[in-house]
MARBA-802046 format. One record per residue (C-alpha): residue number from 1; residue in one letter; x, y, z. Coordinates in steps of 0.5 Angstrom, whole numbers, plus 2048, in hexadecimal, padded with zeros to 3 digits. Layout:
% MARBA-802046
PT num residuo  c1  c2  c3
PT NUM       a   X   Y   Z
...
This chain:
% MARBA-802046
PT num residuo  c1  c2  c3
PT   1       m 8CA 868 7F1
PT   2       n 8CD 861 7F2
PT   3       k 8CF 85D 7F8
PT   4       i 8D7 85F 7F7
PT   5       t 8D4 867 7F6
PT   6       i 8D0 866 7FC
PT   7       r 8D6 863 800
PT   8       n 8DA 869 7FE
PT   9       a 8D5 86E 800
PT  10       l 8D4 86B 807
PT  11       e 8DC 86B 808
PT  12       r 8DC 872 806
PT  13       a 8D6 874 80A
PT  14       l 8D9 870 810
PT  15       k 8E0 874 80F
PT  16       a 8DC 87B 80F
PT  17       h 8D8 879 815
PT  18       r 8DE 877 819
PT  19       e 8E1 87E 817
PT  20       g 8DB 881 819
PT  21       k 8D9 884 812
PT  22       v 8D2 883 813
PT  23       e 8CF 886 80D
PT  24       e 8D4 882 808
PT  25       a 8D2 87B 80C
PT  26       e 8CB 87D 80C
PT  27       k 8CB 87E 804
PT  28       y 8CE 877 803
PT  29       y 8C9 873 808
PT  30       i 8C4 876 804
PT  31       a 8C7 874 7FD
PT  32       i 8C7 86D 800
PT  33       l 8C0 86D 803
PT  34       q 8BD 870 7FC
PT  35       a 8C0 86A 7F9
PT  36       q 8BF 865 7FE
PT  37       p 8B9 868 803
PT  38       k 8BA 862 808
PT  39       h 8C2 862 809
PT  40       s 8C2 861 810
PT  41       d 8C9 864 812
PT  42       a 8C7 86B 80E
PT  43       n 8C0 86B 811
PT  44       h 8C4 86A 818
PT  45       n 8C9 86F 817
PT  46       i 8C5 874 814
PT  47       g 8C1 874 81A
PT  48       v 8C7 875 81E
PT  49       l 8C8 87B 81A
PT  50       a 8C1 87E 81C
PT  51       v 8C2 87C 823
PT  52       g 8C9 880 823
PT  53       l 8C5 886 820
PT  54       g 8BF 885 826
PT  55       k 8BA 883 821
PT  56       v 8B9 87D 825
PT  57       k 8B2 87C 822
PT  58       e 8B4 87C 81B
PT  59       a 8B9 876 81D
PT  60       l 8B4 871 81F
PT  61       p 8B1 86F 818
PT  62       f 8B9 86E 816
PT  63       f 8BA 86A 81C
PT  64       k 8B4 866 81B
PT  65       t 8B5 864 814
PT  66       a 8BC 862 816
PT  67       v 8BA 85D 81C
PT  68       e 8B4 85A 817
PT  69       t 8B9 859 812
PT  70       n 8BF 856 816
PT  71       s 8BC 854 81D
PT  72       k 8C3 851 81F
PT  73       v 8C7 857 820
PT  74       d 8C6 859 827
PT  75       q 8C9 860 826
PT  76       y 8C3 862 821
PT  77       w 8BE 860 827
PT  78       l 8C2 864 82C
PT  79       s 8C2 86A 828
PT  80       y 8BA 869 827
PT  81       i 8B9 868 82E
PT  82       n 8BD 86E 830
PT  83       a 8B9 872 82B
PT  84       l 8B2 870 82E
PT  85       i 8B5 871 835
PT  86       n 8B7 878 833
PT  87       l 8B0 87A 830
PT  88       g 8AD 877 837
PT  89       e 8A9 871 833
PT  90       l 8A9 86D 839
PT  91       d 8A4 868 836
PT  92       e 8A7 867 830
PT  93       v 8AE 866 833
PT  94       l 8AB 861 837
PT  95       l 8A8 85D 831
PT  96       t 8AF 85E 82D
PT  97       l 8B3 85B 833
PT  98       g 8AE 855 833
PT  99       k 8AF 854 82B
PT 100       y 8B7 855 82C
PT 101       k 8B6 84F 831
PT 102       k 8B2 84B 82C
PT 103       e 8B7 84D 826
PT 104       s 8BD 84B 82A
PT 105       d 8C1 845 829
PT 106       e 8BF 83F 82E
PT 107       g 8C4 83F 834
PT 108       k 8C6 846 832
PT 109       d 8C7 84B 838
PT 110       f 8C3 850 839
PT 111       p 8C7 857 839
PT 112       t 8C8 859 840
PT 113       t 8C6 860 83E
PT 114       l 8C0 85E 83B
PT 115       e 8BE 85A 841
PT 116       s 8BF 860 846
PT 117       q 8BB 864 841
PT 118       e 8B5 860 841
PT 119       k 8B5 85F 848
PT 120       t 8B5 867 849
PT 121       l 8B0 868 843
PT 122       t 8AB 863 846
PT 123       i 8AC 866 84D
PT 124       k 8AB 86D 84A
PT 125       n 8A5 86A 845
PT 126       g 8A2 868 84C
PT 127       f 8A2 86F 84F
PT 128       a 89F 872 849
PT 129       n 899 86D 849
PT 130       a 899 86E 851
PT 131       y 898 876 850
PT 132       c 893 875 84A
PT 133       d 88F 870 84E
PT 134       l 88F 875 854
PT 135       g 88D 87B 850
PT 136       h 887 877 84E
PT 137       a 885 875 855
PT 138       l 886 87C 857
PT 139       k 882 87F 851
PT 140       d 87C 87A 853
PT 141       e 87D 87D 85A
PT 142       k 87C 884 857
PT 143       r 883 886 85A
PT 144       l 885 889 853
PT 145       e 88B 88D 855
PT 146       d 88E 887 858
PT 147       a 88C 883 852
PT 148       i 890 888 84E
PT 149       r 896 887 852
PT 150       s 896 880 851
PT 151       y 895 880 84A
PT 152       q 89B 885 849
PT 153       e 8A0 880 84D
PT 154       a 89E 87B 848
PT 155       i 8A0 87F 842
PT 156       a 8A6 881 846
PT 157       i 8A8 87A 845
PT 158       r 8A5 878 83E
PT 159       p 8A5 87F 83B
PT 160       n 8A3 87C 834
PT 161       y 89D 878 836
PT 162       a 897 87B 833
PT 163       e 891 878 838
PT 164       i 894 87B 83E
PT 165       y 893 882 83A
PT 166       y 88C 880 839
PT 167       d 88B 87E 840
PT 168       l 88E 885 842
PT 169       g 889 888 83D
PT 170       i 883 885 840
PT 171       a 885 887 847
PT 172       l 887 88E 845
PT 173       a 880 88F 841
PT 174       l 87C 88D 848
PT 175       k 880 892 84B
PT 176       g 87E 897 846
PT 177       d 884 899 843
PT 178       l 882 898 83C
PT 179       k 888 89B 839
PT 180       a 88D 896 83D
PT 181       s 889 890 83B
PT 182       i 889 892 834
PT 183       d 891 893 834
PT 184       n 891 88C 837
PT 185       y 88D 889 832
PT 186       k 891 88C 82D
PT 187       k 897 889 830
PT 188       a 894 882 830
PT 189       i 892 883 828
PT 190       n 899 885 827
PT 191       r 89C 87E 82A
PT 192       k 896 87A 827
PT 193       p 893 87D 821
PT 194       n 88D 879 820
PT 195       y 88B 87A 827
PT 196       a 883 87B 825
PT 197       e 881 87B 82D
PT 198       a 886 881 82E
PT 199       y 883 885 828
PT 200       c 87C 884 82A
PT 201       n 87E 886 831
PT 202       m 882 88C 82F
PT 203       g 87C 88E 82A
PT 204       v 877 88E 830
PT 205       n 87C 893 834
PT 206       l 87D 897 82E
PT 207       y 876 898 82D
PT 208       k 875 89A 834
PT 209       n 87A 89F 833
PT 210       g 877 8A2 82E
PT 211       n 87B 89F 828
PT 212       r 876 89C 824
PT 213       d 87A 89C 81D
PT 214       q 87F 898 821
PT 215       a 87A 893 824
PT 216       i 877 892 81E
PT 217       q 87E 890 81B
PT 218       s 880 88C 821
PT 219       f 879 888 821
PT 220       s 87A 887 819
PT 221       r 881 884 81A
PT 222       a 87E 87F 820
PT 223       i 879 87D 81B
PT 224       e 87E 87C 815
PT 225       i 882 877 81A
PT 226       n 87D 873 81D
PT 227       p 876 874 819
PT 228       d 872 86F 81D
PT 229       v 872 872 824
PT 230       d 86C 877 825
PT 231       e 86F 87C 82A
PT 232       p 873 880 825
PT 233       y 86D 880 820
PT 234       s 868 883 826
PT 235       n 86D 888 828
PT 236       l 86E 88A 821
PT 237       g 867 88B 820
PT 238       v 867 890 826
PT 239       s 86C 894 824
PT 240       l 869 895 81D
PT 241       k 863 897 820
PT 242       d 861 89E 81D
PT 243       a 868 89E 81A
PT 244       t 86A 8A1 813
PT 245       f 86F 89F 80E
PT 246       l 873 8A5 80B
PT 247       k 877 8A1 806
PT 248       p 877 89A 804
PT 249       v 87B 895 809
PT 250       k 87E 88F 806
PT 251       g 87A 888 808
PT 252       m 875 88C 80C
PT 253       q 86F 88A 807
PT 254       e 871 883 808
PT 255       t 871 883 80F
PT 256       i 86A 887 810
PT 257       l 867 881 80C
PT 258       k 86A 87C 810
PT 259       l 867 880 816
PT 260       l 860 880 813
PT 261       e 861 879 811
PT 262       k 862 877 818
PT 263       g 85B 879 81A
PT 264       n 859 87C 821
PT 265       v 85F 87E 823
PT 266       v 85E 885 820
PT 267       r 857 889 81F
PT 268       p 858 88A 817
PT 269       i 855 891 818
PT 270       d 85A 893 81D
PT 271       i 85F 893 818
PT 272       i 85C 895 811
PT 273       r 85E 89C 811
PT 274       a 865 899 811
PT 275       t 864 894 80C
PT 276       i 861 898 807
PT 277       s 866 89D 808
PT 278       l 86B 898 806
PT 279       l 867 895 800
PT 280       k 867 89C 7FD
PT 281       f 86E 89B 7FC
PT 282       d 86D 895 7F7
PT 283       p 86E 897 7F0
PT 284       i 868 893 7EE
PT 285       i 863 896 7F3
PT 286       t 866 89D 7F2
PT 287       n 865 89C 7EA
PT 288       a 85E 89A 7EB
PT 289       l 85C 8A0 7F0
PT 290       n 85F 8A4 7EA
PT 291       k 85B 8A1 7E5
PT 292       h 855 8A2 7E9
PT 293       k 856 8AA 7EA
PT 294       e 857 8AA 7E3
PT 295       g 850 8A7 7E2
PT 296       n 854 8A1 7DE
PT 297       t 852 89B 7E3
PT 298       r 84D 898 7DE
PT 299       q 852 897 7D9
PT 300       n 855 890 7D9
PT 301       i 851 88F 7E0
PT 302       e 853 888 7E0
PT 303       r 85A 889 7DF
PT 304       t 85A 88E 7E5
PT 305       c 856 889 7EA
PT 306       a 85C 884 7E8
PT 307       d 861 888 7E9
PT 308       l 85E 88A 7F0
PT 309       a 85D 883 7F2
PT 310       k 865 882 7F2
PT 311       n 865 886 7F8
PT 312       s 863 881 7FD
PT 313       l 863 886 803
PT 314       m 85E 88A 7FF
PT 315       t 859 884 7FE
PT 316       k 85A 882 805
PT 317       t 859 889 808
PT 318       m 852 889 803
PT 319       k 850 883 806
PT 320       t 851 884 80D
PT 321       c 84F 88B 80F
PT 322       p 84C 892 80D
PT 323       i 851 896 808
PT 324       l 852 89D 80C
PT 325       d 854 8A1 806
PT 326       i 850 8A5 801
PT 327       e 855 8A5 7FC
PT 328       v 855 89D 7FC
PT 329       e 84D 89D 7FD
PT 330       g 84C 8A1 7F6
PT 331       l 851 89C 7F2
PT 332       l 84D 896 7F5
PT 333       t 846 899 7F4
PT 334       e 848 89B 7ED
PT 335       i 84B 893 7EC
PT 336       r 844 891 7EE
PT 337       s 840 895 7EA
PT 338       s 844 893 7E4
PT 339       a 844 88C 7E5
PT 340       l 83C 88C 7E5
PT 341       l 83B 891 7DF
PT 342       c 840 88D 7DB
PT 343       i 83E 886 7DD
PT 344       s 83C 884 7D6
PT 345       e 843 887 7D3
PT 346       i 848 884 7D7
PT 347       i 84B 87D 7D9
PT 348       y 84E 87C 7DF
PT 349       k 854 878 7E1
PT 350       d 856 875 7E8
PT 351       e 85A 87B 7EA
PT 352       a 854 880 7E9
PT 353       l 84F 87B 7EC
PT 354       e 853 87B 7F2
PT 355       f 853 882 7F3
PT 356       i 84C 883 7F1
PT 357       s 84A 87E 7F6
PT 358       a 84E 882 7FB
PT 359       l 84A 888 7F9
PT 360       a 844 884 7FB
PT 361       l 846 883 802
PT 362       q 848 88A 803
PT 363       c 842 88D 801
PT 364       f 83E 887 805
PT 365       i 843 88A 80B
PT 366       n 841 891 80A
PT 367       e 83A 88F 809
PT 368       y 839 892 802
PT 369       l 83B 899 804
PT 370       y 83E 89B 7FD
PT 371       d 83A 8A0 7F8
PT 372       q 836 89D 7F3
PT 373       t 833 8A0 7ED
PT 374       d 82C 89F 7EA
PT 375       e 830 89C 7E4
PT 376       e 833 897 7E9
PT 377       t 82C 896 7EC
PT 378       q 829 894 7E5
PT 379       a 82F 890 7E3
PT 380       l 82E 88C 7EA
PT 381       t 827 88B 7E9
PT 382       k 828 888 7E2
PT 383       l 82E 883 7E5
PT 384       e 829 881 7EB
PT 385       r 824 87F 7E6
PT 386       a 829 87B 7E1
PT 387       v 82C 877 7E7
PT 388       e 825 876 7EA
PT 389       k 822 873 7E3
PT 390       k 829 86F 7E2
PT 391       l 828 86C 7E9
PT 392       l 821 86A 7E8
PT 393       s 822 867 7E2
PT 394       g 828 863 7E5
PT 395       i 82D 866 7E2
PT 396       q 833 869 7E7
PT 397       p 835 870 7E6
PT 398       s 83C 872 7E4
PT 399       i 841 873 7EA
PT 400       i 842 87B 7E8
PT 401       e 83A 87C 7E8
PT 402       i 83A 879 7EF
PT 403       l 840 87D 7F1
PT 404       i 83D 884 7EE
PT 405       l 836 882 7F2
PT 406       a 83A 881 7F8
PT 407       s 83D 888 7F7
PT 408       y 837 88C 7F8
PT 409       k 832 887 7FC
PT 410       t 833 882 801
PT 411       l 832 87B 7FE
PT 412       h 82E 879 803
PT 413       e 829 87E 802
PT 414       y 827 87B 7FB
PT 415       a 821 875 7FC
PT 416       w 825 871 7F7
PT 417       h 82C 871 7FB
PT 418       h 82B 86A 7FD
PT 419       l 82B 868 7F5
PT 420       l 832 86A 7F4
PT 421       s 838 866 7F3
PT 422       i 83E 86A 7F5
PT 423       p 845 867 7F3
PT 424       d 849 865 7F9
PT 425       k 84E 86A 7F7
PT 426       f 849 870 7F9
PT 427       e 847 86C 7FF
PT 428       e 848 872 804
PT 429       l 843 876 800
PT 430       e 83E 871 801
PT 431       k 840 870 809
PT 432       r 83F 877 80A
PT 433       q 839 879 806
PT 434       i 835 873 807
PT 435       r 837 86E 80C
PT 436       e 839 872 812
PT 437       i 833 877 811
PT 438       q 82E 871 811
PT 439       e 832 86E 818
PT 440       e 831 875 81B
PT 441       k 829 875 819
PT 442       d 829 86E 81C
PT 443       i 82D 870 823
PT 444       q 828 876 824
PT 445       s 822 872 826
PT 446       s 826 86E 82C
PT 447       i 829 875 82F
PT 448       p 827 875 836
PT 449       i 823 87C 838
PT 450       l 823 87F 83F
PT 451       q 81D 882 83E
PT 452       e 819 886 838
PT 453       i 81C 88D 837
PT 454       q 818 893 839
PT 455       d 81B 899 839
PT 456       e 81A 89D 833
PT 457       t 821 8A0 832
PT 458       s 823 899 833
PT 459       l 81E 896 82E
PT 460       k 820 89B 829
PT 461       v 828 89A 82A
PT 462       r 826 892 829
PT 463       s 822 893 823
PT 464       q 828 897 820
PT 465       y 82D 891 821
PT 466       e 828 88C 81F
PT 467       v 829 88F 818
PT 468       n 830 891 818
PT 469       p 834 88C 81D
PT 470       y 83A 890 81F
PT 471       p 840 88E 81D
PT 472       r 840 889 818
PT 473       w 847 886 819
PT 474       l 84B 880 817
PT 475       d 851 87F 81C
PT 476       l 853 883 822
PT 477       g 85A 884 826
PT 478       m 859 87E 82C
PT 479       s 85E 87E 831
PT 480       i 863 879 831
PT 481       n 864 878 838
PT 482       s 85E 879 83D
PT 483       q 860 87D 843
PT 484       s 85E 87D 84A
PT 485       i 85A 884 84C
PT 486       s 860 886 851
PT 487       e 865 885 84A
PT 488       i 860 889 846
PT 489       i 860 88F 84C
PT 490       k 867 88F 84C
PT 491       e 868 88F 844
PT 492       i 863 895 843
PT 493       n 865 898 849
PT 494       l 85F 899 84D
PT 495       k 85E 89C 853
PT 496       t 85A 898 858
PT 497       y 857 89A 85F
PT 498       d 855 893 861
PT 499       d 85A 88E 85F
PT 500       k 856 888 861
PT 501       i 854 888 85A
PT 502       k 85B 886 858
PT 503       q 85B 87F 85C
PT 504       l 855 87C 858
PT 505       d 857 876 854
PT 506       n 850 875 851
PT 507       i 84C 87B 84F
PT 508       n 845 87C 84C
PT 509       i 845 882 847
PT 510       l 83F 885 844
PT 511       i 83F 888 83D
PT 512       a 83A 88D 83C
PT 513       g 838 88E 835
PT 514       c 83C 889 832
PT 515       g 83A 88A 82A
PT 516       t 83C 885 825
PT 517       g 841 882 82A
PT 518       q 848 885 829
PT 519       h 848 888 830
PT 520       p 846 882 834
PT 521       i 84A 87D 830
PT 522       g 850 881 831
PT 523       a 84F 882 838
PT 524       s 84F 87A 838
PT 525       s 856 87A 836
PT 526       k 858 87F 83A
PT 527       y 856 87D 841
PT 528       k 858 877 845
PT 529       n 853 873 848
PT 530       g 84E 878 845
PT 531       n 846 876 845
PT 532       i 843 87B 840
PT 533       t 83B 87D 840
PT 534       a 83A 881 83A
PT 535       v 834 885 838
PT 536       d 831 889 833
PT 537       l 82A 88C 830
PT 538       s 82B 889 829
PT 539       l 82A 882 828
PT 540       k 82D 882 821
PT 541       s 833 885 824
PT 542       l 833 87F 829
PT 543       a 832 87A 824
PT 544       y 838 87D 820
PT 545       a 83C 87D 827
PT 546       i 83A 875 828
PT 547       r 83C 873 822
PT 548       k 843 876 822
PT 549       t 844 873 829
PT 550       n 842 86C 827
PT 551       e 847 86D 821
PT 552       l 84C 86F 826
PT 553       s 84B 869 82B
PT 554       v 84A 86E 830
PT 555       n 846 86B 836
PT 556       n 846 870 83C
PT 557       i 841 875 839
PT 558       e 839 875 83B
PT 559       y 835 879 836
PT 560       l 82F 87C 838
PT 561       q 82A 882 835
PT 562       a 829 887 83A
PT 563       d 828 88E 83B
PT 564       i 82D 891 840
PT 565       l 827 895 844
PT 566       d 825 88E 846
PT 567       l 82C 88A 848
PT 568       v 82A 88B 84F
PT 569       k 825 885 84E
PT 570       l 82B 881 84D
PT 571       d 82C 881 854
PT 572       r 833 880 853
PT 573       k 83A 884 855
PT 574       f 840 884 850
PT 575       d 847 885 852
PT 576       i 848 889 84B
PT 577       i 843 88D 847
PT 578       e 845 890 840
PT 579       s 840 894 83C
PT 580       a 844 898 836
PT 581       g 840 89C 832
PT 582       v 839 89A 835
PT 583       l 837 89F 83A
PT 584       h 837 8A5 836
PT 585       h 832 8A2 831
PT 586       m 82D 8A2 837
PT 587       k 828 8A7 839
PT 588       d 82B 8A8 840
PT 589       p 832 8A5 840
PT 590       l 833 8A7 847
PT 591       g 82D 8A3 849
PT 592       a 82F 89D 845
PT 593       w 836 89E 848
PT 594       s 833 89E 84F
PT 595       i 830 897 84D
PT 596       l 837 894 84B
PT 597       a 83A 897 852
PT 598       q 835 893 856
PT 599       c 837 88C 852
PT 600       l 83E 88D 854
PT 601       q 841 88A 85A
PT 602       p 844 88F 85F
PT 603       g 84B 890 85D
PT 604       g 849 88E 856
PT 605       l 84C 891 850
PT 606       m 848 894 84A
PT 607       r 84B 896 843
PT 608       i 846 89B 840
PT 609       g 847 89E 839
PT 610       l 843 8A5 837
PT 611       y 843 8AA 832
PT 612       s 847 8B1 833
PT 613       k 844 8B7 831
PT 614       l 84A 8BB 82F
PT 615       a 84D 8B5 82B
PT 616       r 847 8B4 827
PT 617       q 845 8BC 825
PT 618       h 845 8BA 81E
PT 619       i 841 8B4 81E
PT 620       l 83C 8B8 823
PT 621       r 83C 8BE 81E
PT 622       t 83A 8B9 818
PT 623       r 835 8B5 81C
PT 624       d 831 8BC 81D
PT 625       e 831 8BD 816
PT 626       v 82E 8B6 815
PT 627       v 828 8B8 81A
PT 628       r 828 8BF 816
PT 629       l 828 8BC 80F
PT 630       g 823 8B7 811
PT 631       v 827 8B1 80E
PT 632       g 824 8AA 80F
PT 633       s 828 8A4 812
PT 634       d 826 8A0 80C
PT 635       n 82C 89D 808
PT 636       i 82B 8A2 802
PT 637       s 82A 8A8 806
PT 638       m 830 8A6 80A
PT 639       k 834 8A5 804
PT 640       e 832 8AB 801
PT 641       f 834 8AF 807
PT 642       r 83B 8AC 807
PT 643       n 83C 8AD 800
PT 644       q 83B 8B5 802
PT 645       i 840 8B4 807
PT 646       i 845 8B1 803
PT 647       k 844 8B7 7FE
PT 648       s 844 8BC 803
PT 649       e 84A 8C1 804
PT 650       e 848 8C3 80C
PT 651       d 84D 8C1 811
PT 652       h 848 8BD 815
PT 653       h 846 8B9 810
PT 654       k 84D 8B7 80E
PT 655       r 84E 8B5 815
PT 656       v 848 8B1 815
PT 657       v 84B 8AD 80E
PT 658       l 851 8AB 812
PT 659       t 84D 8A8 817
PT 660       g 84D 8A0 817
PT 661       d 846 8A0 818
PT 662       f 844 8A3 811
PT 663       y 846 89D 80D
PT 664       t 840 898 80F
PT 665       m 838 899 80F
PT 666       s 838 897 816
PT 667       s 83D 89B 819
PT 668       l 83B 8A1 814
PT 669       r 834 8A0 818
PT 670       d 838 8A0 81E
PT 671       l 83C 8A6 81D
PT 672       l 837 8AB 81A
PT 673       f 830 8A8 81B
PT 674       h 830 8A5 821
PT 675       v 829 8A5 824
PT 676       q 82C 8A7 82B
PT 677       e 832 8AA 82D
PT 678       q 835 8AF 832
PT 679       t 83C 8B1 833
PT 680       f 840 8B2 83A
PT 681       t 846 8B7 83D
PT 682       i 84B 8B5 842
PT 683       p 848 8B9 847
PT 684       q 841 8B5 846
PT 685       i 845 8AF 847
PT 686       d 848 8B1 84D
PT 687       d 841 8B3 850
PT 688       s 83E 8AD 84E
PT 689       l 843 8A9 851
PT 690       s 843 8AC 858
PT 691       e 83B 8AC 857
PT 692       l 83B 8A4 856
PT 693       g 841 8A3 85C
PT 694       l 846 8A1 856
PT 695       e 84D 8A3 856
PT 696       f 851 8A4 850
PT 697       c 857 89F 84F
PT 698       g 85A 8A1 848
PT 699       f 859 8A2 841
PT 700       d 85B 89C 83D
PT 701       s 85E 89E 836
PT 702       v 865 89D 836
PT 703       s 866 8A2 830
PT 704       i 862 8A8 834
PT 705       l 866 8A6 83A
PT 706       q 86C 8A7 837
PT 707       e 86A 8AE 834
PT 708       f 867 8B0 83B
PT 709       m 86E 8AE 83F
PT 710       a 872 8B2 83A
PT 711       e 86F 8B8 83E
PT 712       n 86D 8B5 844
PT 713       r 873 8B2 848
PT 714       e 870 8B1 84F
PT 715       p 86E 8A9 850
PT 716       d 867 8AC 853
PT 717       d 866 8B0 84D
PT 718       l 863 8AA 84A
PT 719       y 85D 8AA 84E
PT 720       d 85C 8B1 84F
PT 721       l 856 8B3 84B
PT 722       n 857 8BA 84B
PT 723       k 85D 8BA 848
PT 724       w 85A 8B5 843
PT 725       h 855 8BA 841
PT 726       d 85B 8C0 840
PT 727       f 85E 8BB 83C
PT 728       e 858 8BA 837
PT 729       d 857 8C1 837
PT 730       n 85E 8C2 834
PT 731       n 85D 8BC 830
PT 732       p 856 8BB 82E
PT 733       r 856 8B5 829
PT 734       t 859 8B1 82E
PT 735       f 853 8AD 830
PT 736       i 850 8AC 828
PT 737       g 84F 8A5 82A
PT 738       m 84C 8A6 830
PT 739       y 84E 8A7 838
PT 740       s 84F 8A0 83A
PT 741       f 851 89F 841
PT 742       w 851 89B 847
PT 743       c 84D 89C 84E
PT 744       q 84C 899 855
PT 745       k 846 898 859
PT 746       v 849 89A 860
PT 747       r 842 89B 864
């Protein structure tokens, strides 16, 4: 369209416009803009048409283009500013008015109508800001109803200002109105589509409201918008715990990979089931699993490894935590076997080597749990001799030889490991299988000891954990923001009988039975101004804990080898004591619990974890079989029994296979072969609390609390152990992990 034609089209458009022929005018304006997209009159006039049809928001880009193309025309500015006013975009109005002043000719009078409008809007804007500031102050003072009203007043003045809806959402969440809070976060996002903070907060409330899938989507969107902020990653980790994907979700593999690469914002094992369920939708992984079922894994093993290495989430997961899936375990076992038995027949390229390196780390993590045939044992012995001969002759073995050996045995176990020169590309393997193990050995000799352990049962338990420290871990979910004890009590909805505990600024914490350090390190990030003493029977476990503590630069934990039975010799009182998964491994759990109570300050809080007799019936039945069949607790015997369980059609065995602890040697021993274990019922816990002078303050699992509250709606029901006993009777698998609850010393 040439200039003459554009002029004719504009004349016809203006004529149709004056005569009210909107569709005809719009047709001509569109034709002009197709030929000349920045034609100022056409942009302005089509915007006017849109306003006349009530489509004010659609008019904005046209008015903006007109202003940017020809800033000397006052009417363009007036139309643009009036549209912004109609939409309630006060900040943008004031900004545009400022630009208009700047763009106007020097000495040109500022239109009276705009000057008046500017003053009015400035006043209105001030009122809105004042209402927001008042809302913030009222919220801080816990006057939530007043804060909510103040934010609503601000919204009445500035209905399109996203931040006010966000602030209102926070106040409503604090009040407990999650639905209204979610609605306001949605309004904030509607006005500001890339509002990452609103997506994150909305996800928290969706999760609390039982909408896990929507929460996951909300956190994922927050991460997509701003991948550098930790909070949505941490919240995503919580929402993915024990979740399962029933269909592929676009972008979710990449999001979970980012989550794992963040490090220490989630325990990888908490999200492993979600991760595996998602990975199984990958065609490459599906194909590999199908080839394994058909017995064709050994055919072109190098290609299979190279293909699997293309999935970064798969290899990252293998390097990070145990793979809790029998089907994937079978595939990895067969790949390991094929790589060993065909070592002289195949040349491995970089991608395949990367996968076998991940497999070696996975085998190290699960403590070489995978089944091993006699043929493999013979081939492994032959390979070990060949590698040793090379090293003693001053020749370095090939990297595939090192990787395969590391898939069957920790490199540190070989007397010649110090002669290895491992390429930098596989530095992580050397670090975890050689250097870190040596570091732990060096640490052991410097660990302080309260006194020599004397109790016979404690010595047996100690011996087990010296052989099998539990668990071996890489990352954990550390709290992003530490909290005061008062904030923690409120967050997990504990009932306290002595509120002096809430006033403490500095708290002394005892972790009784700290294992390999996940518990005390997690506590160090959770409690504000916390001083932690962590004790355990096993020096090997403590060495692992200290190494990880140093690695994470945590400096508020004091480690000590001690038996709970000897803790009175510390001659110290603690404000908080946590002992999860420990008392049920003692000969006299109530006697040990009594000692912990003696170490607790009056009014102090205690968190206890105990196995549920009802929830662990399938485990108890399997443990009885171990005793009846005389199965030993050496690695070979445990593996053989485990293989029998995998092949079994018995229902209780199938349930054992679904247990997370079934997938590493140390956790398998803890699960089915522990030297000392007792289980409990809720009535037993109730009686024990009474005997010890402790009051029940509440369970602390969010998901369990949600299920319980769906059936028990009175506020005090949460603290009624009789109702909890009835609930567990009706839902016997509720406490499959363990009872995890808080109590307070009242006398």
